[in-house]
C-alpha positions as a Python dict, from the first residue, in 0.01 Angstrom:
ca = {
    (1, 'M'): (0, 0, 0),
    (2, 'F'): (-296, -136, 199),
    (3, 'L'): (-90, -123, 514),
    (4, 'C'): (-11, 236, 450),
    (5, 'M'): (-354, 343, 396),
    (6, 'I'): (-462, 164, 700),
    (7, 'F'): (-184, 370, 897),
    (8, 'V'): (-306, 678, 764),
    (9, 'F'): (-672, 602, 878),
    (10, 'V'): (-548, 501, 1226),
    (11, 'V'): (-326, 817, 1275),
    (12, 'G'): (-651, 1047, 1190),
    (13, 'F'): (-872, 837, 1433),
    (14, 'L'): (-632, 824, 1704),
    (15, 'I'): (-555, 1221, 1701),
    (16, 'S'): (-920, 1291, 1658),
    (17, 'S'): (-1026, 1071, 1958),
    (18, 'F'): (-795, 1203, 2187),
    (19, 'L'): (-872, 1556, 2099),
    (20, 'C'): (-1246, 1525, 2138),
    (21, 'R'): (-1178, 1386, 2467),
    (22, 'W'): (-958, 1703, 2558),
    (23, 'I'): (-1239, 1943, 2415),
    (24, 'C'): (-1487, 1744, 2645),
    (25, 'R'): (-1294, 1799, 2939),
    (26, 'F'): (-1209, 2184, 2885),
    (27, 'A'): (-1519, 2285, 2688),
    (28, 'E'): (-1665, 2489, 2961),
    (29, 'R'): (-1330, 2672, 3024),
    (30, 'L'): (-1307, 2742, 2670),
    (31, 'G'): (-1660, 2856, 2644),
    (32, 'L'): (-1736, 2550, 2388),
    (33, 'V'): (-2097, 2471, 2542),
    (34, 'D'): (-2389, 2471, 2309),
    (35, 'K'): (-2704, 2524, 2556),
    (36, 'P'): (-3057, 2430, 2492),
    (37, 'G'): (-3303, 2627, 2291),
    (38, 'R'): (-3628, 2669, 2099),
    (39, 'R'): (-3482, 2508, 1790),
    (40, 'K'): (-3263, 2259, 1923),
    (41, 'I'): (-3322, 1905, 2039),
    (42, 'H'): (-3080, 1855, 2295),
    (43, 'E'): (-3220, 1892, 2685),
    (44, 'K'): (-2881, 1976, 2858),
    (45, 'P'): (-2555, 2198, 2788),
    (46, 'T'): (-2322, 1995, 2578),
    (47, 'P'): (-1963, 2066, 2480),
    (48, 'T'): (-1920, 2176, 2107),
    (49, 'D'): (-1698, 2247, 1843),
    (50, 'G'): (-1540, 1888, 1806),
    (51, 'G'): (-1482, 2005, 1445),
    (52, 'L'): (-1162, 2168, 1575),
    (53, 'A'): (-1027, 1811, 1679),
    (54, 'I'): (-1142, 1698, 1294),
    (55, 'W'): (-961, 1985, 1165),
    (56, 'L'): (-642, 1920, 1350),
    (57, 'A'): (-641, 1541, 1350),
    (58, 'I'): (-621, 1610, 925),
    (59, 'V'): (-385, 1927, 932),
    (60, 'A'): (-130, 1789, 1177),
    (61, 'P'): (-6, 1461, 1053),
    (62, 'L'): (-20, 1586, 661),
    (63, 'A'): (193, 1886, 776),
    (64, 'V'): (430, 1607, 920),
    (65, 'G'): (404, 1422, 630),
    (66, 'Q'): (492, 1720, 430),
    (67, 'L'): (804, 1778, 601),
    (68, 'I'): (903, 1399, 557),
    (69, 'L'): (841, 1442, 186),
    (70, 'W'): (1048, 1722, 144),
    (71, 'A'): (1307, 1534, 328),
    (72, 'L'): (1301, 1240, 120),
    (73, 'V'): (1296, 1427, -208),
    (74, 'W'): (1606, 1655, -95),
    (75, 'E'): (1809, 1350, -2),
    (76, 'R'): (1720, 1178, -329),
    (77, 'S'): (1818, 1501, -528),
    (78, 'D'): (2155, 1494, -324),
    (79, 'G'): (2242, 1157, -485),
    (80, 'E'): (2161, 958, -167),
    (81, 'N'): (1922, 700, -85),
    (82, 'F'): (1943, 586, 266),
    (83, 'F'): (1566, 551, 311),
    (84, 'R'): (1434, 255, 120),
    (85, 'L'): (1063, 300, 54),
    (86, 'P'): (792, 46, -82),
    (87, 'Q'): (801, 95, -454),
    (88, 'F'): (458, 187, -488),
    (89, 'I'): (539, 511, -280),
    (90, 'E'): (877, 567, -439),
    (91, 'I'): (706, 600, -780),
    (92, 'H'): (490, 845, -648),
    (93, 'L'): (719, 1053, -467),
    (94, 'S'): (738, 1347, -741),
    (95, 'G'): (359, 1325, -783),
    (96, 'L'): (276, 1383, -411),
    (97, 'L'): (511, 1661, -395),
    (98, 'Q'): (348, 1837, -703),
    (99, 'Q'): (20, 1739, -517),
    (100, 'S'): (113, 1906, -208),
    (101, 'Q'): (86, 2261, -311),
    (102, 'K'): (-292, 2196, -411),
    (103, 'L'): (-317, 2036, -65),
    (104, 'W'): (-226, 2303, 118),
    (105, 'Q'): (-437, 2552, -66),
    (106, 'L'): (-724, 2338, -1),
    (107, 'L'): (-660, 2310, 365),
    (108, 'G'): (-559, 2674, 408),
    (109, 'L'): (-897, 2797, 242),
    (110, 'G'): (-1081, 2504, 470),
    (111, 'T'): (-894, 2657, 765),
    (112, 'V'): (-1080, 3014, 720),
    (113, 'L'): (-1428, 2801, 699),
    (114, 'V'): (-1318, 2604, 1039),
    (115, 'F'): (-1279, 2969, 1220),
    (116, 'L'): (-1566, 3102, 1053),
    (117, 'G'): (-1775, 2834, 1222),
    (118, 'L'): (-1598, 2889, 1533),
    (119, 'W'): (-1693, 3235, 1550),
    (120, 'D'): (-2055, 3192, 1448),
    (121, 'D'): (-2049, 2910, 1757),
    (122, 'L'): (-1905, 3172, 2012),
    (123, 'R'): (-2055, 3478, 1894),
    (124, 'G'): (-2325, 3396, 1643),
    (125, 'L'): (-2299, 3565, 1293),
    (126, 'N'): (-2553, 3699, 1022),
    (127, 'W'): (-2610, 3447, 772),
    (128, 'K'): (-2532, 3713, 477),
    (129, 'F'): (-2190, 3731, 618),
    (130, 'R'): (-2139, 3338, 663),
    (131, 'I'): (-2241, 3319, 311),
    (132, 'A'): (-2074, 3570, 180),
    (133, 'V'): (-1721, 3433, 338),
    (134, 'Q'): (-1840, 3057, 192),
    (135, 'F'): (-1864, 3208, -150),
    (136, 'C'): (-1541, 3402, -143),
    (137, 'V'): (-1347, 3040, -6),
    (138, 'A'): (-1536, 2852, -267),
    (139, 'M'): (-1460, 3107, -553),
    (140, 'A'): (-1095, 3077, -448),
    (141, 'I'): (-1057, 2697, -457),
    (142, 'V'): (-1258, 2664, -761),
    (143, 'S'): (-1019, 2959, -912),
    (144, 'L'): (-714, 2744, -817),
    (145, 'G'): (-811, 2418, -1025),
    (146, 'W'): (-1069, 2230, -808),
    (147, 'R'): (-1332, 2236, -997),
    (148, 'A'): (-1553, 1979, -1241),
    (149, 'S'): (-1471, 1944, -1588),
    (150, 'L'): (-1830, 1825, -1695),
    (151, 'F'): (-1655, 1732, -2029),
    (152, 'I'): (-1774, 2030, -2185),
    (153, 'D'): (-1584, 2334, -2297),
    (154, 'A'): (-1749, 2637, -2118),
    (155, 'P'): (-1534, 2764, -1836),
    (156, 'V'): (-1764, 3029, -1692),
    (157, 'I'): (-2016, 2743, -1659),
    (158, 'T'): (-1822, 2488, -1508),
    (159, 'Y'): (-1664, 2746, -1283),
    (160, 'W'): (-2019, 2868, -1123),
    (161, 'L'): (-2149, 2503, -1091),
    (162, 'S'): (-1851, 2407, -898),
    (163, 'V'): (-1884, 2735, -693),
    (164, 'F'): (-2246, 2654, -634),
    (165, 'W'): (-2159, 2306, -563),
    (166, 'V'): (-1896, 2361, -284),
    (167, 'V'): (-2118, 2664, -105),
    (168, 'G'): (-2441, 2400, -128),
    (169, 'L'): (-2227, 2106, 18),
    (170, 'I'): (-2094, 2336, 324),
    (171, 'N'): (-2438, 2419, 426),
    (172, 'S'): (-2568, 2095, 368),
    (173, 'F'): (-2377, 1925, 600),
    (174, 'N'): (-2431, 2205, 846),
    (175, 'M'): (-2806, 2161, 818),
    (176, 'L'): (-2769, 1796, 851),
    (177, 'D'): (-2610, 1821, 1207),
    (178, 'N'): (-2967, 1843, 1362),
    (179, 'M'): (-2935, 1495, 1550),
    (180, 'D'): (-2672, 1282, 1736),
    (181, 'G'): (-2443, 1134, 1531),
    (182, 'L'): (-2615, 1261, 1166),
    (183, 'S'): (-2401, 1473, 1001),
    (184, 'A'): (-2062, 1311, 1101),
    (185, 'G'): (-2221, 939, 1029),
    (186, 'V'): (-2346, 1060, 666),
    (187, 'A'): (-1996, 1209, 604),
    (188, 'S'): (-1819, 903, 730),
    (189, 'I'): (-2026, 692, 488),
    (190, 'C'): (-1966, 904, 184),
    (191, 'A'): (-1594, 935, 249),
    (192, 'A'): (-1522, 567, 318),
    (193, 'F'): (-1737, 489, -19),
    (194, 'F'): (-1522, 784, -190),
    (195, 'S'): (-1168, 646, -75),
    (196, 'L'): (-1280, 311, -212),
    (197, 'I'): (-1369, 438, -553),
    (198, 'M'): (-1036, 651, -566),
    (199, 'L'): (-827, 351, -448),
    (200, 'S'): (-1001, 95, -663),
    (201, 'Q'): (-1013, 270, -985),
    (202, 'P'): (-722, 366, -1173),
    (203, 'L'): (-652, 673, -1384),
    (204, 'P'): (-671, 554, -1757),
    (205, 'A'): (-353, 791, -1810),
    (206, 'T'): (-123, 634, -1548),
    (207, 'N'): (-334, 309, -1479),
    (208, 'Q'): (-250, 382, -1165),
    (209, 'P'): (-487, 415, -836),
    (210, 'Q'): (-554, 816, -729),
    (211, 'I'): (-348, 741, -385),
    (212, 'F'): (-373, 1136, -315),
    (213, 'L'): (-737, 1143, -318),
    (214, 'G'): (-780, 805, -165),
    (215, 'G'): (-528, 861, 122),
    (216, 'L'): (-674, 1195, 201),
    (217, 'M'): (-1017, 1041, 202),
    (218, 'L'): (-919, 790, 451),
    (219, 'L'): (-742, 1015, 650),
    (220, 'I'): (-1072, 1260, 692),
    (221, 'L'): (-1261, 909, 750),
    (222, 'G'): (-1044, 842, 1046),
    (223, 'A'): (-1088, 1200, 1175),
    (224, 'I'): (-1455, 1153, 1142),
    (225, 'L'): (-1506, 848, 1314),
    (226, 'G'): (-1259, 928, 1603),
    (227, 'F'): (-1539, 1242, 1670),
    (228, 'L'): (-1823, 1001, 1585),
    (229, 'R'): (-1758, 774, 1876),
    (230, 'H'): (-1819, 1081, 2131),
    (231, 'N'): (-2123, 1196, 1898),
    (232, 'L'): (-2321, 878, 1888),
    (233, 'P'): (-2652, 925, 2103),
    (234, 'P'): (-2644, 1028, 2361),
    (235, 'A'): (-2372, 1255, 2238),
    (236, 'K'): (-2090, 1369, 2457),
    (237, 'L'): (-1963, 1622, 2211),
    (238, 'F'): (-2123, 1823, 1902),
    (239, 'M'): (-1943, 1865, 1597),
    (240, 'G'): (-2014, 2284, 1579),
    (241, 'D'): (-2042, 2500, 1246),
    (242, 'S'): (-1647, 2448, 1230),
    (243, 'G'): (-1676, 2040, 1179),
    (244, 'A'): (-1980, 2089, 959),
    (245, 'Y'): (-1830, 2347, 743),
    (246, 'F'): (-1479, 2176, 677),
    (247, 'I'): (-1633, 1845, 612),
    (248, 'G'): (-1879, 1944, 382),
    (249, 'Y'): (-1623, 2179, 206),
    (250, 'L'): (-1355, 1877, 190),
    (251, 'L'): (-1597, 1638, 47),
    (252, 'A'): (-1733, 1909, -197),
    (253, 'T'): (-1405, 2001, -333),
    (254, 'S'): (-1251, 1630, -324),
    (255, 'T'): (-1558, 1502, -531),
    (256, 'L'): (-1516, 1800, -765),
    (257, 'S'): (-1137, 1715, -819),
    (258, 'A'): (-1230, 1381, -924),
    (259, 'T'): (-1480, 1477, -1198),
    (260, 'Y'): (-1344, 1335, -1260),
    (261, 'A'): (-982, 1383, -1337),
    (262, 'G'): (-1006, 1504, -1716),
    (263, 'Y'): (-1126, 1420, -2059),
    (264, 'E'): (-942, 1058, -2035),
    (265, 'T'): (-1185, 966, -1764),
    (266, 'P'): (-1503, 787, -1877),
    (267, 'R'): (-1794, 1037, -1876),
    (268, 'Q'): (-2022, 859, -1668),
    (269, 'T'): (-1836, 948, -1364),
    (270, 'I'): (-1990, 1311, -1392),
    (271, 'F'): (-2269, 1141, -1206),
    (272, 'V'): (-2036, 1018, -918),
    (273, 'P'): (-2051, 1315, -695),
    (274, 'M'): (-2435, 1357, -725),
    (275, 'V'): (-2502, 1026, -672),
    (276, 'L'): (-2233, 991, -384),
    (277, 'L'): (-2371, 1296, -185),
    (278, 'A'): (-2735, 1253, -278),
    (279, 'A'): (-2892, 1203, 75),
    (280, 'P'): (-2719, 1526, 203),
    (281, 'I'): (-2855, 1724, -113),
    (282, 'Y'): (-3193, 1588, -63),
    (283, 'D'): (-3197, 1711, 290),
    (284, 'V'): (-3091, 2091, 165),
    (285, 'V'): (-3294, 2090, -101),
    (286, 'S'): (-3631, 1953, 54),
    (287, 'V'): (-3561, 2192, 357),
    (288, 'V'): (-3528, 2500, 158),
    (289, 'A'): (-3869, 2409, -81),
    (290, 'I'): (-4022, 2354, 267),
    (291, 'R'): (-3938, 2718, 418),
    (292, 'L'): (-3977, 2877, 79),
    (293, 'K'): (-4332, 2705, 44),
    (294, 'E'): (-4425, 2829, 382),
    (295, 'K'): (-4298, 3175, 286),
    (296, 'R'): (-4015, 3150, 540),
    (297, 'S'): (-3640, 3214, 516),
    (298, 'P'): (-3441, 2915, 380),
    (299, 'F'): (-3155, 3067, 614),
    (300, 'V'): (-3334, 3048, 938),
    (301, 'G'): (-3295, 2714, 1113),
    (302, 'D'): (-3599, 2503, 1193),
    (303, 'K'): (-3736, 2149, 1264),
    (304, 'S'): (-3811, 2086, 871),
    (305, 'H'): (-3509, 1847, 816),
    (306, 'F'): (-3497, 1508, 667),
    (307, 'S'): (-3454, 1367, 1018),
    (308, 'H'): (-3698, 1562, 1202),
    (309, 'R'): (-3974, 1466, 933),
    (310, 'L'): (-3879, 1086, 1012),
    (311, 'V'): (-3931, 1131, 1376),
    (312, 'E'): (-4267, 1282, 1302),
    (313, 'L'): (-4382, 982, 1133),
    (314, 'G'): (-4313, 782, 1439),
    (315, 'F'): (-3910, 689, 1453),
    (316, 'T'): (-3715, 765, 1761),
    (317, 'K'): (-3438, 987, 1677),
    (318, 'P'): (-3186, 697, 1680),
    (319, 'Q'): (-3399, 486, 1424),
    (320, 'A'): (-3431, 827, 1213),
    (321, 'V'): (-3034, 866, 1214),
    (322, 'C'): (-2995, 501, 1120),
    (323, 'V'): (-3259, 542, 814),
    (324, 'V'): (-3087, 836, 704),
    (325, 'Y'): (-2738, 628, 716),
    (326, 'L'): (-2914, 331, 514),
    (327, 'V'): (-3036, 608, 243),
    (328, 'T'): (-2685, 757, 241),
    (329, 'A'): (-2531, 400, 179),
    (330, 'I'): (-2763, 298, -80),
    (331, 'C'): (-2698, 601, -298),
    (332, 'C'): (-2316, 516, -222),
    (333, 'L'): (-2354, 189, -373),
    (334, 'G'): (-2474, 292, -692),
    (335, 'A'): (-2209, 567, -699),
    (336, 'L'): (-1924, 246, -664),
    (337, 'L'): (-2120, 107, -939),
    (338, 'L'): (-2079, 396, -1197),
    (339, 'Y'): (-1745, 310, -1301),
    (340, 'H'): (-1858, -30, -1413),
    (341, 'A'): (-2136, 84, -1617),
    (342, 'T'): (-2179, 229, -1976),
    (343, 'F'): (-2292, 583, -2004),
    (344, 'F'): (-2644, 468, -2065),
    (345, 'G'): (-2622, 267, -1764),
    (346, 'A'): (-2491, 554, -1548),
    (347, 'V'): (-2769, 761, -1629),
    (348, 'I'): (-3009, 457, -1510),
    (349, 'I'): (-2815, 464, -1192),
    (350, 'F'): (-2881, 821, -1152),
    (351, 'L'): (-3244, 829, -1227),
    (352, 'Q'): (-3326, 498, -1001),
    (353, 'T'): (-3145, 727, -739),
    (354, 'V'): (-3350, 1040, -800),
    (355, 'L'): (-3656, 827, -791),
    (356, 'I'): (-3579, 661, -440),
    (357, 'L'): (-3563, 1008, -332),
    (358, 'I'): (-3854, 1090, -469),
    (359, 'L'): (-4046, 781, -334),
    (360, 'I'): (-3867, 870, 14),
    (361, 'A'): (-4050, 1236, -42),
    (362, 'I'): (-4394, 1069, -162),
    (363, 'L'): (-4383, 862, 174),
    (364, 'E'): (-4320, 1142, 399),
    (365, 'T'): (-4634, 1313, 325),
    (366, 'K'): (-4807, 1070, 529),
    (367, 'R'): (-4686, 1283, 841),
    (368, 'K'): (-4937, 1566, 722),
    (369, 'K'): (-5235, 1337, 773),
}
């Protein structure tokens, strides 16, 4: 299984890296160039919409994998068994076939967001239209079963909480995309820890690792890192709204699906998504709070983000990005411990994460002096 997971990761990385190089080369001809502006920190025109490379690096290998899966299942249903597979894959063939329908529902709706972001980057869209489309996509994917259980029998509550979770994370990673390497780096840390959780913690019902979500996260991680090598400072390529929307959407829906997988799962795992994604959540909540306090629209961009506030404290931009990385990793380590804690212990880990972010918020007030 280990070698197969490494292969999935490497495929995503190589495809994304190649496509990012291609976008950099032809960006000007395609009109995919982000020019400097009042609310932007880069000083020269830079190729953008590397999110298209991330999207294709995920969708293309999964499409090939789907064709292979159909061929293998058809071959075995016909009584033949010419291709011998590792046992851990063989026993999961039927399960993977069932999950593949959910996978393409997920990717199909995610593709809507990719082209929404691309349209916004090329032409500019009204924020009301963007939010409306995001809510439609979120409502559709939650209606298809990608929702949190929260261990309560209240479908209406869990439905709307799941919808707002998806929309919130979509915009969170978009807002976080304000410095070179920031949004992609944070997303890669979250995806790495999430894949580790899925592959190391078996489902109680089957006592098997969650290969579907774990493998998907490794593919996403490879695709993001293939882009990140072009996005580290000084960035040669930006993610664009297409990539930020898609990454936020995938992380939001995947963490929902694992909340965590039903009533047979330990209840403390309901804290995993919130702790795992605490850093991007902190950024979007603090930014919205600052804008509302200053009586400005929360949907109009500015330089009040977590990373910008760190720069005001005296950090360089790369240092600010590294600080956000560290905060993200600290929160993700807490999420990794949740499966090994009692419910009371999980509450303590959750409160500890909240207190760390409150401490950061207090320290940030120094910039006002």
